[in-house]
MARSEMAR-930487 format. One line per field, with one value per residue (C-alpha): residue number from 1; residue in three letters; x, y, z. Coordinates in nm, 3 decimals. Layout:
REM MARSEMAR-930487
n = [NUM:...]
res = [ALA:...]
X = [X:...]
Y = [Y:...]
Z = [Z:...]
***
This chain:
REM MARSEMAR-930487
n = [1:2:3:4:5:6:7:8:9:10:11:12:13:14:15:16:17:18:19:20:21:22:23:24:25:26:27:28:29:30:31:32:33:34:35:36:37:38:39:40:41:42:43:44:45:46:47:48:49:50:51:52:53:54:55:56:57:58:59:60:61:62:63:64:65:66:67:68:69:70:71:72:73:74:75:76:77:78:79:80:81:82:83:84:85:86:87:88:89:90:91:92:93:94:95:96:97:98:99:100:101:102:103:104:105:106:107:108:109:110:111:112:113:114:115:116:117:118:119:120:121:122:123:124:125:126:127:128:129:130:131:132:133:134:135:136:137:138:139:140:141:142:143:144:145:146:147:148:149:150:151:152:153:154:155:156:157:158:159:160:161:162:163:164:165:166:167:168:169:170:171:172:173:174:175:176:177:178:179:180:181:182:183:184:185:186:187:188:189:190:191:192:193:194:195:196:197:198:199:200:201:202:203:204:205:206:207:208:209:210:211:212:213:214:215:216:217:218:219:220:221:222:223:224:225:226:227:228:229:230:231:232:233:234:235:236:237:238:239:240:241:242:243:244:245:246:247:248:249:250:251:252:253:254:255:256:257:258:259:260:261:262:263:264:265:266:267:268:269:270:271:272:273:274:275:276:277:278:279:280:281:282:283:284:285:286:287:288:289:290:291:292:293:294:295:296:297:298:299:300:301:302:303:304:305:306:307:308:309:310:311:312:313:314:315:316:317:318:319:320:321:322:323:324:325:326:327:328:329:330:331:332:333:334:335:336:337:338:339:340:341:342:343:344:345:346:347:348:349:350:351:352:353:354:355:356:357:358:359:360:361:362:363:364:365:366:367:368:369:370:371:372:373:374:375:376:377:378:379:380:381:382:383:384:385:386:387:388:389:390:391:392:393:394:395:396:397:398:399:400:401:402:403:404:405:406:407:408:409:410:411:412:413:414:415:416:417:418:419:420:421:422:423:424:425:426:427:428:429:430:431:432:433:434:435:436:437:438:439:440:441:442:443:444:445:446:447:448:449:450:451:452:453:454:455:456:457:458:459:460:461:462:463:464:465:466:467:468:469:470:471:472:473:474:475:476:477:478:479:480:481:482:483:484:485:486:487:488:489:490:491:492:493:494:495:496:497:498:499:500:501:502:503:504:505:506:507:508:509:510:511:512:513:514:515:516:517:518:519:520:521:522:523:524:525:526:527:528:529:530:531:532:533:534:535:536:537:538:539:540:541:542:543:544:545:546:547:548:549:550:551:552:553:554:555:556:557:558:559:560:561:562:563:564:565:566:567:568:569:570:571:572:573:574:575:576:577:578:579:580:581:582:583:584:585:586:587:588:589:590:591:592:593:594:595:596:597:598:599:600:601:602:603:604:605:606:607:608:609:610:611:612:613:614:615:616:617:618:619:620:621:622:623:624:625:626:627:628:629:630:631:632:633:634:635:636:637:638:639:640:641:642:643:644:645:646]
res = [MET:LYS:ARG:ILE:ILE:LEU:VAL:LEU:VAL:CYS:VAL:ALA:LEU:SER:VAL:GLN:ALA:TYR:THR:VAL:ASP:THR:ILE:MET:ILE:PRO:MET:ARG:ASP:SER:VAL:ARG:LEU:ALA:THR:THR:VAL:TYR:TYR:PRO:PRO:ASP:SER:PHE:PRO:LEU:PRO:ARG:PRO:VAL:VAL:LEU:ASN:ARG:THR:PRO:TYR:HIS:ARG:ASP:MET:ASP:THR:LEU:LEU:LEU:ARG:ILE:LEU:CYS:ASP:TYR:PHE:GLY:TYR:VAL:VAL:MET:ALA:GLN:ASN:VAL:ARG:GLY:THR:TYR:ASP:SER:GLU:GLY:GLU:PRO:LEU:ILE:PHE:LEU:SER:ASP:GLY:TRP:GLY:PRO:LEU:LYS:ASP:GLY:TYR:ASP:ALA:ILE:GLU:TRP:ILE:ALA:SER:GLN:ASP:THR:LEU:CYS:ASN:GLY:ARG:ILE:GLY:MET:PHE:GLY:ALA:SER:ALA:HIS:GLY:MET:THR:GLN:TYR:TYR:ALA:SER:GLY:THR:ARG:PRO:PRO:HIS:LEU:THR:VAL:CYS:ALA:PRO:ILE:ALA:ALA:GLY:PRO:SER:LEU:TYR:HIS:HIS:VAL:ALA:TYR:VAL:GLY:GLY:GLU:PHE:ARG:LYS:ALA:LEU:VAL:GLU:THR:TRP:LEU:ASN:GLY:VAL:GLY:THR:PRO:TRP:LEU:ILE:ASP:THR:VAL:ALA:ASN:HIS:PRO:ILE:TYR:ASP:SER:MET:TRP:SER:TRP:VAL:ASP:LEU:THR:SER:ARG:TRP:ASP:SER:ALA:ASN:TYR:PRO:MET:TYR:HIS:ILE:PHE:GLY:TRP:PHE:ASP:LEU:TYR:THR:ASP:GLY:GLN:ILE:ASP:ALA:PHE:LYS:GLU:LEU:GLN:VAL:ARG:PHE:GLY:LYS:GLN:LYS:MET:TYR:ILE:GLY:PRO:TRP:GLY:HIS:GLY:ASP:ALA:TRP:GLY:THR:GLY:GLN:GLN:GLY:ASP:LEU:VAL:PHE:PRO:PRO:ASN:ALA:GLU:MET:SER:MET:ASP:TYR:ALA:LEU:ASN:GLN:LEU:LEU:ARG:TRP:TYR:SER:TYR:PHE:LEU:TYR:ASP:ASP:THR:THR:ASN:GLY:ILE:LEU:ASP:GLU:PRO:PRO:ILE:ARG:PHE:TYR:LEU:MET:GLY:ASP:CYS:ASP:THR:GLN:ASP:THR:THR:TYR:TRP:ASN:LYS:TRP:ILE:ASP:ALA:TYR:ASP:TRP:PRO:LEU:PRO:GLU:MET:SER:TYR:ARG:ASN:PHE:TYR:LEU:HIS:GLU:ASN:GLY:ILE:LEU:ASP:THR:LEU:ILE:PRO:ASN:THR:THR:GLU:LYS:PRO:ASP:THR:TYR:ILE:TYR:ASP:PRO:GLN:ASP:PRO:CYS:PRO:THR:ILE:GLY:GLY:ARG:GLU:TYR:ILE:GLY:ILE:PRO:TYR:ASP:SER:THR:THR:GLY:LEU:GLY:GLY:TYR:GLY:PRO:ARG:ASP:GLN:ARG:PRO:ILE:GLU:SER:ARG:PRO:ASP:VAL:VAL:ILE:TYR:THR:THR:GLU:VAL:LEU:GLN:GLU:PRO:VAL:ALA:VAL:ILE:GLY:LYS:ILE:ILE:MET:VAL:LEU:TYR:ALA:SER:SER:ASP:ARG:LEU:ASP:THR:ASP:PHE:SER:VAL:ARG:VAL:THR:ASP:VAL:TYR:PRO:ASP:GLY:ARG:SER:ILE:LEU:LEU:THR:ASP:ASN:ILE:LEU:LYS:ALA:ARG:HIS:ARG:HIS:GLY:PHE:ASP:ARG:GLU:ASP:PHE:LEU:THR:PRO:GLY:VAL:VAL:ASP:THR:PHE:ILE:ILE:ASP:VAL:TRP:SER:THR:ALA:TYR:VAL:PHE:ASN:THR:GLY:HIS:ARG:ILE:ARG:VAL:ILE:ILE:SER:SER:SER:ASN:TYR:PRO:ARG:PHE:GLU:LYS:ASN:PRO:ASN:THR:GLY:ALA:PRO:PHE:ARG:ARG:ASP:ASP:PRO:ASN:THR:LEU:ILE:ALA:THR:ASN:VAL:ILE:TYR:HIS:ASP:SER:GLN:TYR:PRO:SER:TYR:LEU:MET:LEU:PRO:VAL:VAL:PRO:PHE:SER:TYR:ILE:ILE:ALA:ARG:ASN:SER:ASN:ASP:LYS:THR:LYS:ILE:TYR:PRO:GLU:ILE:LEU:LEU:ASN:ASN:ILE:GLY:ARG:ASN:ILE:LYS:ILE:THR:LEU:ASN:THR:GLU:ASN:SER:ASP:ASN:LEU:ARG:ILE:ASP:VAL:PHE:ASP:ILE:THR:GLY:ARG:LYS:ILE:LYS:GLN:ILE:TYR:TYR:ARG:ARG:LEU:ASN:PRO:GLY:LYS:ASN:SER:PHE:ILE:PHE:SER:ALA:SER:SER:GLY:VAL:TYR:PHE:LEU:ARG:PHE:LYS:ILE:GLN:ASN:TYR:THR:LYS:SER:LYS:LYS:ILE:ILE:ILE:LEU:LYS]
X = [10.217:10.040:10.180:9.933:10.149:10.030:10.141:10.111:10.283:10.375:10.296:10.592:10.796:10.805:10.898:10.747:10.989:10.812:10.828:10.591:10.551:10.308:10.349:10.062:10.015:9.931:9.661:9.605:9.465:9.726:9.491:9.702:9.564:9.698:9.853:9.973:10.322:10.424:10.820:10.902:11.224:11.560:11.551:11.421:11.531:11.309:11.185:10.891:10.526:10.297:9.945:9.717:9.407:9.202:8.904:8.692:8.755:9.060:9.374:9.445:9.540:9.556:9.863:9.874:9.805:10.043:10.304:10.189:10.204:10.508:10.712:10.692:10.561:10.795:10.494:10.532:10.183:9.982:9.662:9.536:9.227:9.020:8.986:8.842:8.816:9.054:9.388:9.356:9.286:9.022:8.628:8.485:8.351:8.275:8.378:8.292:8.624:8.760:8.635:8.677:8.520:8.703:8.935:9.036:9.195:9.226:9.417:9.644:9.744:9.857:10.054:10.231:10.327:10.412:10.705:10.858:11.090:11.279:10.983:10.793:10.888:10.642:10.324:10.034:9.792:9.472:9.245:8.993:8.609:8.308:8.379:8.727:8.640:8.468:8.767:8.912:8.623:8.633:8.956:9.013:8.786:9.034:9.342:9.606:9.888:10.052:9.780:9.833:9.540:9.249:9.059:8.717:8.526:8.192:8.107:7.958:8.041:7.808:7.723:7.366:7.244:7.409:7.442:7.221:6.931:6.874:6.532:6.540:6.436:6.639:6.771:6.697:6.826:7.151:7.221:7.083:7.269:7.568:7.630:7.562:7.786:8.156:8.015:7.900:7.541:7.518:7.596:7.286:7.118:7.387:7.274:6.911:6.937:7.036:6.779:6.806:7.095:7.296:7.700:7.780:7.633:7.862:8.210:8.141:7.986:8.171:7.953:7.978:8.360:8.417:8.659:8.892:8.899:9.183:9.262:9.261:8.988:8.924:8.542:8.414:8.032:7.757:7.413:7.261:7.502:7.456:7.599:7.558:7.455:7.715:7.994:7.794:7.786:8.188:8.321:8.091:8.205:8.565:8.602:8.429:8.687:8.977:8.968:9.191:8.861:8.771:8.405:8.375:8.010:7.882:7.572:7.668:7.527:7.729:7.954:7.938:7.729:8.013:8.146:7.880:7.651:7.359:7.192:6.842:6.651:6.824:7.151:7.327:7.540:7.927:8.011:7.873:8.121:8.416:8.743:8.977:9.287:9.130:9.037:9.306:9.588:9.347:9.385:9.778:9.769:9.634:9.858:10.174:10.057:10.035:10.308:10.552:10.502:10.414:10.224:10.351:10.079:9.792:9.528:9.422:9.441:9.137:8.759:8.708:8.341:8.312:7.983:7.747:7.446:7.190:6.840:6.645:6.769:6.586:6.808:7.175:7.224:7.459:7.439:7.226:7.213:7.384:7.725:8.048:8.026:8.303:8.200:8.381:8.098:7.847:7.504:7.526:7.531:7.282:7.031:6.744:6.442:6.140:5.827:5.605:5.260:5.037:4.663:4.397:4.302:4.703:4.796:5.200:5.224:5.378:5.039:5.036:4.649:4.443:4.144:4.003:4.132:4.003:4.296:4.424:4.342:4.548:4.543:4.917:4.923:5.232:5.136:5.165:5.393:5.474:5.758:6.112:6.143:6.561:6.674:7.003:7.111:7.306:7.264:6.965:6.710:6.769:6.523:6.201:6.184:5.800:5.700:5.936:5.991:6.344:6.678:6.846:6.893:6.622:6.356:6.020:5.805:5.469:5.412:5.314:5.143:4.795:4.828:4.558:4.824:5.043:4.972:5.076:5.137:5.224:5.321:5.159:5.380:5.669:5.664:6.062:6.346:6.383:6.724:6.726:7.078:7.102:6.914:6.538:6.302:5.940:5.742:5.410:5.159:5.000:4.855:4.790:4.536:4.850:5.127:5.395:5.339:5.678:5.641:5.814:5.861:5.991:6.055:6.079:6.098:5.725:5.860:5.654:5.543:5.471:5.742:5.775:6.148:6.302:6.568:6.598:6.423:6.411:6.194:6.115:6.013:5.734:5.865:6.210:6.033:6.190:6.543:6.697:6.817:6.461:6.105:5.825:5.513:5.227:4.884:4.620:4.444:4.653:4.840:5.187:5.457:5.739:6.043:6.160:6.525:6.495:6.883:7.055:7.030:7.142:6.877:6.742:6.355:6.317:6.043:5.727:5.815:5.638:5.766:5.583:5.623:5.514:5.416:5.370:5.433:5.670:5.963:6.000:6.258:6.461:6.363:6.167:5.783:5.701:5.400:5.242:5.258:5.498:5.651:6.016:6.214:6.204:6.318:5.993:5.774:5.478:5.275:5.119:4.804:4.703:4.707:4.493:4.691:4.596:4.797:4.712:4.746:4.492:4.597:4.660:4.860:5.019:5.232:5.524:5.801:6.157:6.323:6.693:6.632:6.908:6.814:6.837:7.086:7.295:7.339:7.317:7.609:7.815:7.798:7.897:8.111:8.339:8.669:8.799:8.886:9.141:9.085:9.393:9.326:9.590:9.634:9.849:9.991:10.272:10.323:10.656:10.702:10.388:10.198:9.798:9.709:9.312:9.172:8.819:8.702:8.401:8.452:8.638:8.984:9.336:9.526:9.950:10.083:10.505:10.679:11.007:11.262:11.382:11.627:11.326:11.451:11.152:11.194:10.870:10.569:10.321:9.962:9.951:9.590:9.216:9.033:8.711:8.491:8.484:8.741:9.075:9.333:9.738:10.017:10.345:10.675:10.983:11.238:11.225:11.246:11.056:10.920:10.655:10.392:10.240:9.933:9.819:9.455:9.430:9.530:9.502:9.806:9.828:10.145:10.157:10.467:10.501:10.733:10.759:10.945:10.985]
Y = [7.919:8.118:8.211:8.303:8.391:8.266:8.306:8.049:8.220:7.995:8.235:8.070:8.422:8.539:8.907:9.148:9.285:9.601:9.941:10.173:10.527:10.864:11.143:11.441:11.475:11.881:11.986:12.241:12.479:12.363:12.117:11.787:11.457:11.215:10.903:10.590:10.475:10.103:10.056:9.725:9.541:9.672:9.394:9.602:9.908:10.239:10.382:10.181:10.124:10.251:10.099:10.344:10.326:10.647:10.609:10.781:10.510:10.416:10.353:10.066:9.752:9.375:9.273:8.963:9.199:9.433:9.134:8.954:9.344:9.495:9.207:8.966:9.203:9.497:9.754:10.102:10.062:10.418:10.413:10.785:10.934:11.158:11.493:11.595:11.249:11.097:11.308:11.432:11.859:12.035:12.011:11.640:11.686:11.320:11.269:11.602:11.729:11.376:11.447:11.724:11.993:12.330:12.067:11.760:11.572:11.222:11.349:11.622:11.293:11.087:11.328:11.440:11.081:11.032:11.367:11.171:11.056:10.895:10.630:10.639:10.536:10.666:10.418:10.416:10.165:10.246:9.983:9.923:9.827:10.062:10.405:10.326:10.198:10.557:10.736:10.539:10.611:10.994:10.999:10.856:11.136:11.394:11.238:11.211:11.159:10.893:10.654:10.324:10.075:10.036:9.795:9.953:9.675:9.719:10.121:10.353:10.573:10.876:10.968:11.071:10.820:10.593:10.634:10.903:10.912:10.662:10.683:11.042:10.946:11.035:10.716:10.772:10.454:10.430:10.816:10.890:10.637:10.598:10.972:10.953:10.655:10.793:11.125:11.404:11.377:11.780:11.671:11.505:11.826:11.889:11.571:11.688:12.004:11.896:11.663:11.790:11.655:11.972:12.119:11.973:11.594:11.653:11.675:11.355:11.153:10.939:10.895:11.229:11.152:10.790:10.926:11.066:10.769:10.538:10.317:9.960:9.872:9.528:9.622:9.346:9.335:9.145:9.117:9.228:9.525:9.834:9.990:9.683:9.911:10.158:9.872:9.752:10.098:10.147:9.848:9.881:10.225:10.183:9.866:9.984:10.287:10.153:9.821:9.633:9.615:9.321:9.229:9.008:8.959:8.707:8.638:8.831:9.169:9.444:9.453:9.110:8.952:8.966:8.689:8.446:8.176:8.332:8.573:8.688:8.423:8.184:7.985:7.968:7.623:7.622:7.718:8.102:8.192:8.382:8.236:8.516:8.333:8.331:8.722:8.822:8.572:8.753:9.131:9.029:8.943:9.223:9.457:9.263:9.319:9.668:9.797:9.549:9.503:9.106:9.098:8.725:8.634:8.606:8.802:8.983:8.694:8.564:8.638:8.988:8.876:8.615:8.599:8.396:8.282:8.257:8.001:7.808:7.758:7.404:7.222:7.160:7.094:7.341:7.245:7.514:7.740:7.801:7.849:8.069:8.162:8.296:8.564:8.851:9.111:9.255:9.225:8.902:8.876:8.602:8.835:9.014:9.177:8.954:9.184:9.087:9.274:9.374:9.247:9.241:8.998:9.020:8.825:8.888:8.732:8.771:8.824:9.220:9.349:9.340:9.472:9.737:9.631:9.756:9.931:9.866:10.157:10.184:10.473:10.559:10.730:10.897:10.778:10.461:10.378:10.015:9.876:9.764:9.367:9.316:9.484:9.623:9.799:9.714:9.973:10.130:9.818:9.596:9.238:9.157:8.794:8.836:9.064:8.956:9.317:9.483:9.336:9.296:9.081:8.848:8.879:8.701:8.950:8.793:9.036:9.332:9.145:9.163:9.538:9.760:9.975:9.703:9.512:9.211:9.051:8.690:8.467:8.110:7.859:7.833:7.490:7.562:7.731:8.110:8.301:8.685:8.791:9.151:9.512:9.458:9.727:9.864:9.998:10.178:10.351:10.523:10.823:11.050:11.254:11.444:11.677:11.405:11.070:10.759:10.410:10.154:9.820:9.439:9.160:8.860:8.432:8.312:7.939:7.646:7.645:8.041:8.243:8.514:8.601:8.968:8.971:9.335:9.647:10.009:10.318:10.638:11.008:11.084:11.434:11.295:11.065:11.317:11.366:11.382:11.743:11.881:11.855:11.792:11.757:11.526:11.644:11.537:11.260:11.212:10.880:10.969:10.660:10.601:10.422:10.250:10.083:9.812:9.700:9.411:9.062:8.702:8.455:8.120:8.105:7.758:7.497:7.542:7.848:8.189:8.516:8.812:9.204:9.380:9.787:10.031:10.408:10.384:10.115:10.246:10.345:10.198:10.508:10.872:10.843:11.078:11.338:11.359:11.730:11.817:12.096:12.101:11.778:11.728:11.491:11.363:11.616:11.594:11.771:11.474:11.452:11.085:11.005:10.750:10.626:10.441:10.171:10.103:9.782:9.755:9.807:10.177:10.161:9.826:9.840:9.556:9.478:9.383:9.115:9.023:8.686:8.440:8.082:7.834:7.655:7.892:7.793:7.381:7.493:7.691:7.387:7.117:7.242:7.488:7.371:7.200:7.514:7.482:7.733:7.747:7.874:8.031:7.859:8.008:7.728:7.746:7.353:7.299:7.372:7.162:7.387:7.282:7.317:7.271:7.251:7.287:7.146:7.069:6.768:6.433:6.468:6.338:6.567:6.608:6.804:6.886:7.038:7.225:7.456:7.828:7.725:7.524:7.159:6.930:6.809:6.608:6.479:6.531:6.392:6.227:6.062:6.084:6.391:6.362:6.649:6.877:6.982:6.787:6.849:6.795:6.830:6.994:6.990:7.169:7.400:7.755:7.900:7.934:7.660:7.636:7.429:7.301:7.194:6.991:6.871:6.747:7.070:7.302:7.425:7.656:7.691:7.867:8.046:7.972:8.161:7.924:8.155:8.042]
Z = [8.624:8.817:9.122:9.479:9.781:10.140:10.386:10.710:11.028:11.291:11.611:11.821:11.848:12.207:12.205:11.911:11.678:11.565:11.771:11.837:11.830:11.860:11.644:11.543:11.159:11.074:10.830:10.616:10.872:11.112:11.368:11.401:11.450:11.685:11.451:11.613:11.403:11.440:11.291:11.122:11.208:11.145:10.952:10.682:10.635:10.595:10.362:10.299:10.244:10.476:10.559:10.735:10.897:10.933:11.234:11.485:11.756:11.935:11.754:11.951:11.652:11.696:11.819:11.607:11.274:11.384:11.344:11.024:10.853:11.063:11.137:10.834:10.580:10.685:10.636:10.822:11.025:11.101:11.297:11.288:11.463:11.232:11.352:11.713:11.825:12.075:12.106:11.767:11.760:11.610:11.617:11.551:11.191:11.147:10.801:10.647:10.687:10.524:10.166:9.916:10.079:10.256:10.484:10.299:10.608:10.415:10.136:10.373:10.591:10.289:10.116:10.435:10.509:10.181:10.210:10.472:10.265:10.544:10.672:10.340:9.960:9.848:9.828:10.106:10.150:10.351:10.506:10.730:10.797:10.839:10.992:10.851:10.511:10.469:10.553:10.246:9.998:10.071:10.044:9.728:9.612:9.659:9.434:9.617:9.425:9.696:9.729:9.610:9.712:9.911:10.080:10.202:10.401:10.490:10.385:10.194:9.938:9.986:10.274:10.208:9.964:10.153:10.468:10.630:10.401:10.214:9.959:10.065:10.459:10.720:10.854:11.244:11.416:11.249:11.267:11.630:11.801:11.658:11.670:11.991:12.058:11.942:12.178:11.912:11.955:11.893:11.484:11.423:11.447:11.151:10.938:11.054:10.931:10.568:10.451:10.059:9.918:9.896:9.831:10.237:10.107:9.809:9.971:10.064:9.790:9.557:9.349:9.214:9.153:9.047:8.743:9.051:9.244:9.024:9.276:9.297:9.526:9.713:9.838:10.108:10.241:10.335:10.152:10.526:10.577:10.588:10.250:10.017:9.704:9.751:9.732:9.444:9.285:9.333:9.242:8.937:8.799:8.913:8.736:8.418:8.399:8.559:8.618:8.904:9.151:9.343:9.516:9.765:9.934:10.180:10.383:10.632:10.802:10.979:11.309:11.519:11.232:11.030:10.871:11.104:10.990:11.172:11.043:11.192:11.168:10.929:11.031:10.681:10.638:10.755:10.410:10.483:10.757:10.653:10.794:10.885:10.771:10.409:10.451:10.579:10.305:10.034:10.194:10.252:9.835:9.771:9.923:9.808:9.434:9.440:9.789:9.679:9.270:9.375:9.035:9.029:9.322:9.088:9.255:8.995:8.743:8.974:8.853:9.027:9.188:9.441:9.579:9.828:9.651:9.949:9.957:10.141:10.479:10.601:10.371:10.387:10.000:9.921:9.535:9.376:9.631:9.996:9.802:9.667:9.274:9.117:8.839:8.608:8.548:8.780:8.734:8.599:8.182:8.216:8.408:8.287:8.496:8.505:8.601:8.906:8.872:9.223:9.148:9.358:9.644:9.720:9.419:9.289:8.943:8.618:8.405:8.366:8.465:8.149:8.320:8.581:8.934:9.231:9.401:9.781:10.002:10.383:10.633:10.758:11.090:11.217:11.533:11.526:11.221:11.147:11.311:11.224:11.180:11.073:10.759:10.655:11.030:11.312:11.612:11.761:11.730:11.959:11.918:12.138:12.113:12.274:11.983:11.737:11.634:11.603:11.517:11.184:10.890:10.768:11.013:11.009:10.907:11.017:11.326:11.122:10.808:10.939:11.000:10.859:10.737:10.582:10.193:10.106:9.782:9.695:9.427:9.404:9.545:9.319:9.117:9.046:9.163:9.098:9.128:9.187:9.187:9.126:9.220:9.260:9.149:9.272:9.039:9.239:9.109:9.429:9.552:9.870:9.995:10.189:10.021:10.119:10.254:10.227:10.053:10.240:10.041:10.167:9.988:10.154:10.111:10.250:10.395:10.368:10.701:10.664:10.779:10.556:10.595:10.459:10.236:10.166:10.185:10.151:10.139:9.925:10.059:9.830:9.769:9.662:9.411:9.158:9.266:9.625:9.548:9.500:9.650:9.461:9.656:9.568:9.429:9.677:9.543:9.179:9.057:9.054:8.954:9.225:9.136:9.426:9.485:9.710:9.660:9.608:9.693:9.536:9.635:9.516:9.594:9.619:9.475:9.753:9.856:9.770:9.718:9.856:9.855:10.185:10.111:10.406:10.433:10.715:10.872:11.219:11.389:11.084:10.900:11.039:11.047:10.781:10.948:10.561:10.653:10.331:10.660:10.650:10.761:11.167:11.386:11.585:11.455:11.681:11.404:11.245:10.982:10.874:10.556:10.325:10.082:9.757:9.559:9.215:9.014:8.691:8.282:8.350:8.615:8.644:8.988:8.955:9.120:8.898:8.985:8.813:8.731:8.670:8.450:8.716:8.400:8.466:8.845:8.724:8.509:8.735:8.965:8.735:8.492:8.663:8.715:9.040:9.241:9.531:9.863:10.099:10.445:10.673:10.970:11.252:11.419:11.713:11.744:11.631:11.242:11.150:10.873:10.828:10.437:10.394:10.048:9.940:9.679:9.424:9.224:9.254:9.070:9.081:9.277:9.312:9.570:9.565:9.737:9.567:9.758:9.678:9.401:9.224:9.363:9.432:9.803:9.877:9.707:10.020:9.793:9.460:9.416:9.372:9.612:9.779:9.720:10.072:10.262:10.276:10.549:10.467:10.663:10.569:10.806:10.717:10.863:10.850:10.537:10.209:9.962:9.690:9.679:9.362:9.331:8.963:8.885:8.540:8.389:8.626:8.810:9.101:9.340:9.643:9.791:10.187:10.431:10.767:11.041:11.391]
***
């Protein structure tokens, strides 16, 4: 019988039990980093496992979270400011001092904590989202002996490839806005002075050190997040090497768009909203498994992948899309690439061009770049509701599609749904009359009413088409090959919709505009040239979009043949001793719920009859103590351990 811990906390405690202190932890160069320590109550004698959060932001932590981690689970919690931020000493080197360069602050912090044997029992977990998640990836690459487990959320494993220079082009809005926001505007020049992948970037590039990061990691992020494919790569590479990885992907962006149904111009059904109770429960089980050896909680017995399959948001039917899917491998074994070829007259289809087709030519002027509408950003691009420009996530691209520097290719109306799950790649045959330029690709779902909703996009700086650590300038007028990583999605294009690819040479200010001169990189370079760029699509140069297609029969099978799934949610309830249990099932079957005390004695039967599909709620009342709930549907049994505190 699999046992999975579910902590149901009654938050009626009137006084917190944890205590707080501030210490300064020395690094290898004697710089000291300010660290707030939250000690568990005396009922949890030291030494204990430590849960560490490293951040460039303020060290304050949520009180309820601390009460759960410290008071109920007995962790020592530490929140540390990275070098040069808030009370930490030294010059701020955002992230560059956190990897495996001359300074190794993440390693030093972990090993110093482990050396305090009256405080730490030698097991240290890291947690946190965004910048906090990135410090986890970079610390893991230094291979600290006492790092035990991580859970990076919405974070980029490579500072160059996933954050600052995606596709080799400067990620302008993100880098400039964020570094200004954390009070280090001078570091923008540090980033801009290293446009080519070099040794500085290698200090914070986990893709070059997968073999070093032998740690269990729970990778949590969204399809519209800033760093989606970086975390997919981290899961894949670490899972094949070491196992003990989990990946959870929802239909969300970053920051305030996290876990909500409203994304850009789409509104997903209520099942898309992340329950914070569910997320907290998952993470508590994850840390308990590795920090407390709670190997009976079953979290590694569950499928390692859970992702949200997106689709048509104009329907409320979640049978075949807009639903959660569990999987064991990524990419899905059922996936195969299907090529959609560019043709003249803006046609996109699966037929290879077999005739000489006239190429498409457009003029790209850096003084009038194609503007950003939506995409994987979070800061620095406000949305203008009047023009429809800017913003983040899945936005309607029609405001740019009539521009003369934009070329679009669209399929016929789909006669059946097409499920695209995985990485999208654009193979583009093109030329320019300049030494350098950019090629930007956006993939959209064209709704029957004409909306062209962005799903994913990316860019490639031409001089980096053979690698980001080198520059190979174009031969003007000569056709070349550009392979553009358009990042990943999980999306069903519904019947009656169309698939579209939009090609231009700019996406500003999401990315810096290329001046077309071939000169060394310079932000806001005033010296620009107009480029004439040409896209080819004939029998000799058949440009095509590679879509990772999963047979729709697989989606249907996943819906009808899966076992009934039970996904309990935590309810933080301060009304007496009542505990609310919420179950979400896909099928209609007989359900039995029994309650046992800690000795194994059955004390109550909560439910025993047919269960309706969807959400079902039950109330369990008991005095303080430890109980086990056993759920049984046909031959499928799960148990949940409940700790009720008052």
